[in-house]
KELUMGU-730357 format. One record per residue (C-alpha): residue in one letter; x, y, z. Coordinates in Angstrom, 1 decimal, always signed. Example, Ala and Ser with C-alpha at 12.3 -4.5 7.8 and 13.67 -1.06 7.14 Angstrom:
<atoms>
ATOM  res      px      py      pz
ATOM    A   +12.3    -4.5    +7.8
ATOM    S   +13.7    -1.1    +7.1
</atoms>
This chain:
<atoms>
ATOM  res      px      py      pz
ATOM    M    +5.9   -50.9    +6.2
ATOM    V    +9.6   -52.0    +5.9
ATOM    K   +11.1   -52.6    +9.3
ATOM    Q   +14.6   -51.1    +9.7
ATOM    R   +17.2   -53.6   +10.6
ATOM    I   +18.8   -53.0   +14.0
ATOM    L   +22.6   -53.1   +13.8
ATOM    P   +24.5   -54.9   +16.5
ATOM    T   +26.6   -52.4   +18.6
ATOM    P   +30.1   -53.3   +19.8
ATOM    G   +31.3   -53.0   +23.3
ATOM    I   +32.3   -49.4   +24.3
ATOM    W   +35.5   -50.4   +26.1
ATOM    S   +36.3   -53.6   +24.2
ATOM    F   +36.0   -52.1   +20.7
ATOM    T   +34.8   -48.6   +20.3
ATOM    V   +37.2   -46.7   +22.5
ATOM    P   +40.3   -48.7   +21.5
ATOM    V   +39.6   -48.3   +17.7
ATOM    N   +38.9   -44.6   +18.1
ATOM    A   +42.1   -44.2   +20.2
ATOM    A   +44.1   -45.9   +17.5
ATOM    A   +42.7   -43.4   +14.9
ATOM    G   +43.4   -40.5   +17.2
ATOM    A   +46.9   -41.8   +17.8
ATOM    L   +47.6   -41.8   +14.0
ATOM    L   +46.4   -38.3   +13.6
ATOM    G   +48.2   -37.1   +16.7
ATOM    Y   +51.4   -38.8   +15.4
ATOM    M   +51.2   -36.9   +12.2
ATOM    V   +50.5   -33.5   +13.9
ATOM    G   +53.2   -34.2   +16.4
ATOM    S   +55.7   -35.1   +13.7
ATOM    A   +55.0   -31.7   +12.1
ATOM    N   +55.8   -30.0   +15.4
ATOM    G   +58.8   -32.1   +16.3
ATOM    A   +57.1   -34.2   +19.0
ATOM    P   +55.7   -37.3   +17.3
ATOM    F   +55.3   -39.5   +20.4
ATOM    T   +53.7   -36.7   +22.5
ATOM    G   +51.2   -36.1   +19.7
ATOM    L   +50.5   -39.9   +19.5
ATOM    L   +49.7   -40.1   +23.2
ATOM    I   +47.6   -37.0   +23.3
ATOM    G   +45.7   -38.0   +20.2
ATOM    A   +44.9   -41.4   +21.5
ATOM    L   +43.7   -40.1   +24.8
ATOM    F   +41.6   -37.4   +23.3
ATOM    A   +40.0   -39.5   +20.6
ATOM    G   +39.2   -42.3   +23.0
ATOM    A   +37.6   -39.9   +25.6
ATOM    L   +35.7   -38.1   +22.8
ATOM    A   +34.3   -41.4   +21.5
ATOM    Y   +33.2   -42.5   +25.0
ATOM    V   +31.4   -39.2   +25.7
ATOM    L   +29.7   -39.0   +22.3
ATOM    V   +28.5   -42.6   +22.0
ATOM    E   +27.4   -43.0   +25.6
ATOM    H   +26.0   -39.5   +26.4
ATOM    V   +25.1   -37.8   +23.2
ATOM    S   +22.5   -39.7   +21.2
ATOM    A   +21.9   -37.0   +18.5
ATOM    R   +24.7   -37.5   +16.0
ATOM    R   +24.5   -34.1   +14.5
ATOM    T   +24.8   -32.4   +17.9
ATOM    G   +27.6   -34.8   +18.8
ATOM    R   +29.6   -34.0   +15.7
ATOM    L   +29.3   -30.3   +16.4
ATOM    I   +30.5   -30.9   +20.0
ATOM    G   +33.4   -32.9   +18.7
ATOM    A   +34.3   -30.2   +16.2
ATOM    A   +34.1   -27.5   +18.8
ATOM    A   +36.2   -29.4   +21.4
ATOM    T   +39.0   -30.2   +18.9
ATOM    A   +38.9   -26.6   +17.5
ATOM    L   +39.4   -25.3   +21.0
ATOM    V   +42.4   -27.5   +21.5
ATOM    G   +43.7   -26.4   +18.0
ATOM    V   +43.3   -22.7   +18.7
ATOM    I   +45.2   -23.1   +22.0
ATOM    V   +48.1   -24.9   +20.3
ATOM    A   +48.4   -23.1   +17.0
ATOM    G   +46.1   -20.1   +16.9
ATOM    L   +43.8   -19.5   +13.9
ATOM    P   +45.2   -22.3   +11.7
ATOM    G   +44.8   -24.7   +14.6
ATOM    L   +41.2   -23.6   +14.9
ATOM    V   +40.4   -24.5   +11.3
ATOM    F   +42.4   -27.7   +11.2
ATOM    G   +41.1   -28.7   +14.6
ATOM    A   +37.4   -28.3   +13.6
ATOM    L   +38.0   -30.5   +10.5
ATOM    V   +39.7   -33.1   +12.6
ATOM    G   +36.9   -33.0   +15.2
ATOM    L   +34.3   -33.6   +12.5
ATOM    I   +36.2   -36.6   +11.3
ATOM    L   +36.8   -38.1   +14.8
ATOM    S   +33.2   -37.5   +15.9
ATOM    W   +31.9   -39.1   +12.7
ATOM    F   +34.2   -42.0   +13.1
ATOM    A   +33.2   -42.4   +16.8
ATOM    Y   +29.5   -42.8   +15.8
ATOM    W   +30.4   -45.0   +12.8
ATOM    V   +32.2   -47.5   +15.1
ATOM    G   +30.2   -47.1   +18.3
ATOM    L   +26.8   -47.6   +16.6
ATOM    G   +27.9   -50.4   +14.4
ATOM    L   +27.3   -48.4   +11.2
ATOM    Y   +30.3   -50.2    +9.6
ATOM    R   +27.9   -53.2    +9.1
ATOM    A   +25.3   -51.1    +7.2
ATOM    G   +24.7   -52.4    +3.7
ATOM    L   +25.8   -55.9    +4.7
ATOM    P   +23.6   -58.8    +5.5
ATOM    S   +23.1   -59.7    +9.2
ATOM    Y   +24.9   -63.0    +8.7
ATOM    A   +28.1   -61.4    +7.3
ATOM    T   +31.2   -62.7    +9.0
ATOM    M   +33.9   -60.4   +10.6
ATOM    G   +36.2   -61.1    +7.6
ATOM    E   +33.5   -60.1    +5.2
ATOM    V   +32.9   -56.9    +7.2
ATOM    M   +36.6   -56.1    +7.2
ATOM    W   +36.9   -56.7    +3.5
ATOM    H   +33.9   -54.6    +2.7
ATOM    N   +35.2   -51.6    +4.7
ATOM    S   +38.8   -52.1    +3.6
ATOM    Y   +37.6   -52.0    +0.0
ATOM    R   +35.8   -48.7    +0.6
ATOM    L   +38.9   -47.3    +2.3
ATOM    I   +41.1   -48.3    -0.6
ATOM    C   +38.6   -46.6    -3.0
ATOM    G   +38.7   -43.5    -0.8
ATOM    L   +42.5   -43.4    -0.8
ATOM    I   +42.6   -43.8    -4.6
ATOM    F   +40.1   -40.9    -4.9
ATOM    F   +42.2   -38.8    -2.5
ATOM    F   +45.4   -39.6    -4.5
ATOM    L   +43.7   -38.5    -7.7
ATOM    I   +42.0   -35.4    -6.4
ATOM    A   +44.7   -34.0    -4.0
ATOM    P   +47.0   -32.5    -6.6
ATOM    I   +44.1   -30.6    -8.1
ATOM    V   +42.8   -29.4    -4.7
ATOM    V   +46.2   -28.1    -3.7
ATOM    V   +46.3   -25.8    -6.8
ATOM    I   +43.1   -23.9    -5.7
ATOM    P   +44.4   -22.3    -2.5
ATOM    L   +47.8   -21.6    -4.2
ATOM    S   +46.1   -19.6    -6.9
ATOM    F   +45.2   -17.0    -4.2
ATOM    N   +48.8   -16.5    -3.1
ATOM    A   +49.7   -12.9    -2.7
ATOM    Q   +53.3   -13.6    -3.7
ATOM    D   +54.7   -14.8    -7.0
ATOM    F   +55.5   -18.3    -5.6
ATOM    F   +54.3   -21.8    -6.3
ATOM    T   +54.4   -22.8    -2.6
ATOM    F   +52.5   -21.9    +0.5
ATOM    T   +54.0   -18.9    +2.2
ATOM    P   +54.2   -18.5    +6.0
ATOM    E   +51.4   -15.9    +5.8
ATOM    M   +49.1   -18.4    +4.0
ATOM    L   +49.8   -21.2    +6.5
ATOM    A   +49.0   -18.7    +9.3
ATOM    L   +45.7   -17.8    +7.5
ATOM    D   +46.8   -14.2    +7.4
ATOM    P   +44.6   -12.2    +5.0
ATOM    A   +47.7   -10.4    +3.8
ATOM    G   +49.0   -13.7    +2.4
ATOM    Y   +46.0   -14.0    +0.0
ATOM    S   +45.2   -12.0    -3.1
ATOM    L   +43.2   -12.0    -6.3
ATOM    K   +46.0   -10.4    -8.3
ATOM    H   +46.6   -13.6   -10.4
ATOM    Y   +43.0   -13.7   -11.4
ATOM    Q   +43.1   -10.1   -12.3
ATOM    D   +46.1   -10.7   -14.4
ATOM    F   +44.4   -13.5   -16.2
ATOM    F   +41.3   -11.5   -17.1
ATOM    T   +43.2    -8.2   -18.0
ATOM    N   +46.6    -9.2   -19.4
ATOM    P   +46.5    -9.5   -23.2
ATOM    D   +49.0   -12.4   -23.0
ATOM    W   +46.2   -14.4   -21.4
ATOM    T   +43.0   -12.8   -22.8
ATOM    R   +44.1   -13.4   -26.4
ATOM    P   +44.7   -17.1   -26.0
ATOM    L   +41.4   -17.4   -24.1
ATOM    K   +39.6   -15.7   -27.0
ATOM    N   +41.2   -18.1   -29.4
ATOM    S   +40.2   -21.1   -27.4
ATOM    F   +36.6   -19.9   -27.4
ATOM    I   +36.8   -19.4   -31.1
ATOM    I   +38.4   -22.7   -32.0
ATOM    A   +36.7   -25.0   -29.6
ATOM    P   +33.0   -24.2   -30.5
ATOM    M   +33.7   -24.4   -34.2
ATOM    A   +35.6   -27.7   -33.9
ATOM    T   +32.8   -29.0   -31.7
ATOM    L   +30.1   -28.0   -34.3
ATOM    L   +32.0   -29.9   -37.0
ATOM    A   +32.7   -32.9   -34.8
ATOM    V   +29.0   -33.1   -33.7
ATOM    S   +27.7   -32.8   -37.3
ATOM    F   +30.0   -35.4   -38.8
ATOM    G   +30.1   -37.7   -35.8
ATOM    T   +26.3   -37.9   -35.4
ATOM    L   +25.9   -38.7   -39.1
ATOM    A   +28.6   -41.3   -38.9
ATOM    A   +27.1   -42.9   -35.8
ATOM    I   +23.6   -43.1   -37.3
ATOM    G   +25.0   -44.6   -40.5
ATOM    L   +27.2   -47.2   -38.7
ATOM    S   +24.2   -48.2   -36.5
ATOM    Q   +22.5   -49.6   -39.6
ATOM    S   +23.1   -53.4   -39.9
ATOM    H   +23.2   -53.3   -43.7
ATOM    V   +26.2   -51.0   -43.9
ATOM    P   +29.1   -53.1   -45.3
ATOM    G   +32.4   -53.1   -43.3
ATOM    R   +30.9   -51.0   -40.6
ATOM    R   +33.2   -52.5   -37.9
ATOM    A   +36.3   -51.6   -39.9
ATOM    I   +35.0   -48.1   -40.6
ATOM    M   +34.3   -47.7   -36.8
ATOM    V   +37.8   -48.6   -36.0
ATOM    V   +39.2   -46.1   -38.4
ATOM    L   +36.9   -43.3   -37.2
ATOM    I   +37.8   -43.8   -33.5
ATOM    S   +41.5   -44.3   -34.2
ATOM    P   +42.4   -40.7   -33.0
ATOM    M   +41.5   -41.9   -29.5
ATOM    I   +43.8   -44.9   -29.8
ATOM    V   +46.8   -43.6   -31.7
ATOM    P   +49.3   -41.6   -29.6
ATOM    L   +48.6   -37.9   -29.9
ATOM    I   +52.2   -37.1   -31.0
ATOM    I   +51.8   -39.5   -34.0
ATOM    S   +48.5   -38.0   -34.9
ATOM    A   +49.9   -34.5   -34.6
ATOM    T   +52.8   -35.4   -36.9
ATOM    G   +50.5   -36.8   -39.6
ATOM    I   +48.2   -33.8   -39.2
ATOM    F   +51.1   -31.4   -39.6
ATOM    F   +52.3   -32.9   -42.9
ATOM    F   +48.8   -33.1   -44.3
ATOM    Y   +47.6   -29.7   -43.3
ATOM    S   +50.9   -28.0   -44.3
ATOM    Q   +50.1   -28.9   -47.9
ATOM    L   +46.5   -28.0   -47.6
ATOM    G   +47.4   -24.6   -46.1
ATOM    N   +49.8   -23.8   -48.9
ATOM    W   +47.0   -24.7   -51.4
ATOM    M   +44.4   -22.4   -49.7
ATOM    E   +46.9   -19.5   -49.6
ATOM    N   +48.1   -19.8   -53.2
ATOM    N   +44.8   -20.7   -54.9
ATOM    L   +42.1   -19.3   -52.7
ATOM    G   +43.9   -16.1   -51.6
ATOM    M   +43.3   -16.7   -47.9
ATOM    S   +45.4   -15.0   -45.3
ATOM    R   +47.9   -17.0   -43.3
ATOM    D   +46.1   -16.3   -40.1
ATOM    L   +42.7   -17.5   -41.5
ATOM    V   +44.3   -20.6   -42.9
ATOM    G   +45.9   -21.3   -39.5
ATOM    Y   +42.5   -21.1   -37.8
ATOM    I   +41.0   -23.4   -40.3
ATOM    K   +43.7   -26.0   -39.9
ATOM    V   +43.5   -26.0   -36.1
ATOM    I   +39.7   -26.2   -36.2
ATOM    L   +39.7   -29.1   -38.7
ATOM    A   +42.4   -30.9   -36.6
ATOM    H   +40.5   -30.5   -33.4
ATOM    A   +37.3   -31.6   -35.1
ATOM    A   +39.0   -34.8   -36.2
ATOM    L   +40.1   -35.4   -32.6
ATOM    G   +36.5   -34.8   -31.3
ATOM    I   +34.6   -37.0   -33.8
ATOM    P   +35.4   -40.3   -32.0
ATOM    F   +33.8   -39.0   -28.7
ATOM    V   +30.6   -38.0   -30.6
ATOM    I   +30.5   -41.4   -32.4
ATOM    I   +30.8   -43.4   -29.2
ATOM    T   +28.2   -41.4   -27.2
ATOM    V   +25.7   -41.3   -30.0
ATOM    T   +26.2   -45.0   -30.8
ATOM    A   +25.6   -45.8   -27.2
ATOM    T   +22.4   -43.8   -27.2
ATOM    L   +21.2   -45.5   -30.4
ATOM    V   +21.5   -49.0   -28.8
ATOM    G   +18.2   -48.6   -27.1
ATOM    F   +16.5   -46.7   -30.0
ATOM    D   +13.3   -48.2   -31.3
ATOM    R   +13.6   -48.5   -35.1
ATOM    S    +9.9   -48.8   -35.5
ATOM    L    +9.5   -45.1   -34.8
ATOM    T   +11.4   -44.1   -37.9
ATOM    R    +9.4   -46.7   -40.0
ATOM    A    +6.2   -45.3   -38.6
ATOM    S    +7.3   -41.8   -39.5
ATOM    A    +8.1   -42.8   -43.0
ATOM    S    +4.8   -44.6   -43.4
ATOM    L    +3.0   -41.4   -42.5
ATOM    G    +4.8   -39.5   -45.3
ATOM    A    +7.7   -37.9   -43.5
ATOM    G   +11.0   -37.7   -45.4
ATOM    P   +14.4   -38.8   -44.0
ATOM    V   +15.3   -35.3   -43.0
ATOM    R   +12.0   -34.6   -41.2
ATOM    T   +12.1   -38.0   -39.5
ATOM    F   +15.6   -37.3   -38.2
ATOM    F   +14.8   -33.9   -36.7
ATOM    K   +11.3   -34.7   -35.4
ATOM    V   +11.7   -38.3   -34.3
ATOM    Q   +15.2   -39.4   -34.0
ATOM    M   +17.1   -36.3   -32.8
ATOM    P   +14.9   -35.6   -29.7
ATOM    L   +15.6   -39.2   -28.5
ATOM    I   +19.3   -39.2   -29.1
ATOM    L   +19.8   -35.6   -28.1
ATOM    P   +21.3   -36.4   -24.7
ATOM    G   +24.0   -38.5   -26.4
ATOM    V   +24.7   -35.8   -29.0
ATOM    I   +25.1   -33.2   -26.3
ATOM    S   +27.3   -35.4   -24.2
ATOM    G   +29.5   -36.1   -27.2
ATOM    A   +29.6   -32.3   -28.0
ATOM    L   +30.8   -31.6   -24.4
ATOM    F   +33.5   -34.2   -24.7
ATOM    A   +34.6   -32.8   -28.1
ATOM    F   +34.6   -29.3   -26.7
ATOM    I   +36.8   -30.3   -23.7
ATOM    T   +39.1   -32.2   -26.0
ATOM    S   +39.6   -29.1   -28.2
ATOM    F   +39.7   -26.7   -25.3
ATOM    D   +42.4   -28.6   -23.5
ATOM    E   +44.5   -29.8   -26.5
ATOM    V   +48.0   -28.4   -26.9
ATOM    V   +50.1   -30.8   -28.9
ATOM    V   +48.3   -30.5   -32.2
ATOM    V   +48.1   -26.7   -31.9
ATOM    L   +51.9   -26.6   -31.5
ATOM    F   +52.3   -28.6   -34.7
ATOM    V   +49.6   -27.0   -36.8
ATOM    G   +49.0   -23.5   -35.5
ATOM    S   +51.1   -20.3   -35.3
ATOM    A   +51.4   -17.5   -32.7
ATOM    A   +48.1   -16.0   -34.0
ATOM    Q   +46.3   -19.2   -33.0
ATOM    K   +47.8   -19.5   -29.5
ATOM    T   +45.3   -21.1   -27.3
ATOM    L   +45.0   -21.1   -23.5
ATOM    P   +46.8   -24.5   -23.0
ATOM    W   +49.5   -23.3   -25.3
ATOM    Q   +50.0   -20.2   -23.2
ATOM    M   +50.0   -22.3   -20.0
ATOM    F   +52.7   -24.5   -21.5
ATOM    T   +54.7   -21.5   -22.5
ATOM    G   +54.3   -20.0   -19.0
ATOM    L   +55.7   -23.2   -17.4
ATOM    R   +58.6   -23.6   -19.9
ATOM    E   +59.8   -20.0   -20.5
ATOM    Q   +58.7   -18.1   -17.4
ATOM    I   +57.2   -19.3   -14.2
ATOM    S   +54.0   -17.3   -14.1
ATOM    P   +51.8   -17.9   -11.0
ATOM    T   +48.8   -16.8   -13.2
ATOM    I   +48.9   -20.4   -14.4
ATOM    L   +47.5   -21.4   -11.0
ATOM    A   +44.5   -19.1   -11.4
ATOM    V   +43.9   -20.4   -14.9
ATOM    A   +44.1   -24.0   -13.7
ATOM    T   +41.5   -23.2   -11.0
ATOM    V   +39.1   -21.6   -13.5
ATOM    L   +39.5   -24.6   -15.8
ATOM    V   +38.9   -27.1   -12.9
ATOM    F   +35.5   -25.5   -12.1
ATOM    F   +34.7   -25.1   -15.7
ATOM    S   +35.4   -28.9   -16.2
ATOM    I   +33.3   -29.8   -13.2
ATOM    L   +30.4   -27.8   -14.6
ATOM    L   +30.7   -29.6   -17.9
ATOM    L   +31.0   -33.0   -16.4
ATOM    T   +28.0   -32.3   -14.1
ATOM    T   +26.0   -31.5   -17.3
ATOM    V   +27.2   -34.7   -18.9
ATOM    E   +25.9   -36.7   -15.9
ATOM    F   +22.6   -34.9   -15.9
ATOM    L   +22.2   -35.7   -19.6
ATOM    R   +23.1   -39.3   -19.1
ATOM    R   +20.4   -39.7   -16.4
ATOM    R   +17.9   -38.0   -18.7
ATOM    S   +18.8   -40.3   -21.5
ATOM    E   +18.2   -43.3   -19.3
ATOM    R   +14.9   -42.0   -18.2
ATOM    L   +13.8   -41.4   -21.8
ATOM    R   +14.7   -45.0   -22.7
ATOM    G   +12.8   -46.4   -19.7
ATOM    I   +15.9   -47.3   -17.7
ATOM    T   +16.2   -46.5   -14.0
ATOM    P   +19.0   -43.9   -13.6
ATOM    T   +22.1   -45.3   -11.9
</atoms>
């Protein structure tokens, strides 16, 4: 039985209350600045946070109950000061302050560190975590702001007074309705779901074969070939788009004049091939990473039992590298679905994709529907990335590696 280490708890008046009061003063200063009384907010915030920390740490041992009490107390203050918006904001601030009170008062800031860690090491450990959290907030905040704006009842890209007051009249689903019913948006969405799967299929087929071939040690010049194949990831996209334009313009003329294909069909073929070329490097990298832990004796055993190369690939090799193949396919799909530069160079109005329409909506007309589209794409990307992470863990388990 493993004995849980008891963390040293700091003094309530010498450390816990002053630290929480400082945190409350910072929050109070920001709230007070927004209301034209920064120093009043600083004083009230310091007193409130210090008193809350003392009550919770000294008299409420159940942390979950204490956090609920802190959220309720701060929400009550918020609703008195600012009504319904103050209630919501106050509850969130209360949860943060009550969590911070227990984190400081119970010495949880030393969790994960050895008992002999010095104060400087403890400060650096928690400062590092704070810096990482701020970086994460800096990266994710612009995306999070877009989501509530997409429900704006007005055709604005800013929060209206009704939205800030949490008035239901300030929120609407009309931008989502426009996205799913307006032909200006449904047609590009349809094109994206035509081009991206086809480009992904080609990228997976060629990329998987290339990765398997380049994983063989007897292939001459495989390092140079690898560099060439992954170059679309390295070369600036505008340069790749320019080269693709000149190459596919000649190819398109040849297909129209000699094969009798329509211009729209040729346009789709050019965009699909261009996006496949951009997606192949992602498939090569993910499949190559999966093949690093592949046991070659399995293919030799399959061959010794009479299986041909094709049967060996589909029955032995493919099931083991399938997580890497699917991960590469998802990255190739995202690359094609989000790409706009190459489509502008190679495609025409008939091949207008969703990113192209979004770019047009920002450049030619400020359409708030872009916010709804962006929100849908954010959740779609989260779903795909969650799938990639699940497949990565599954691949590690199949190779006997503890998932990280």
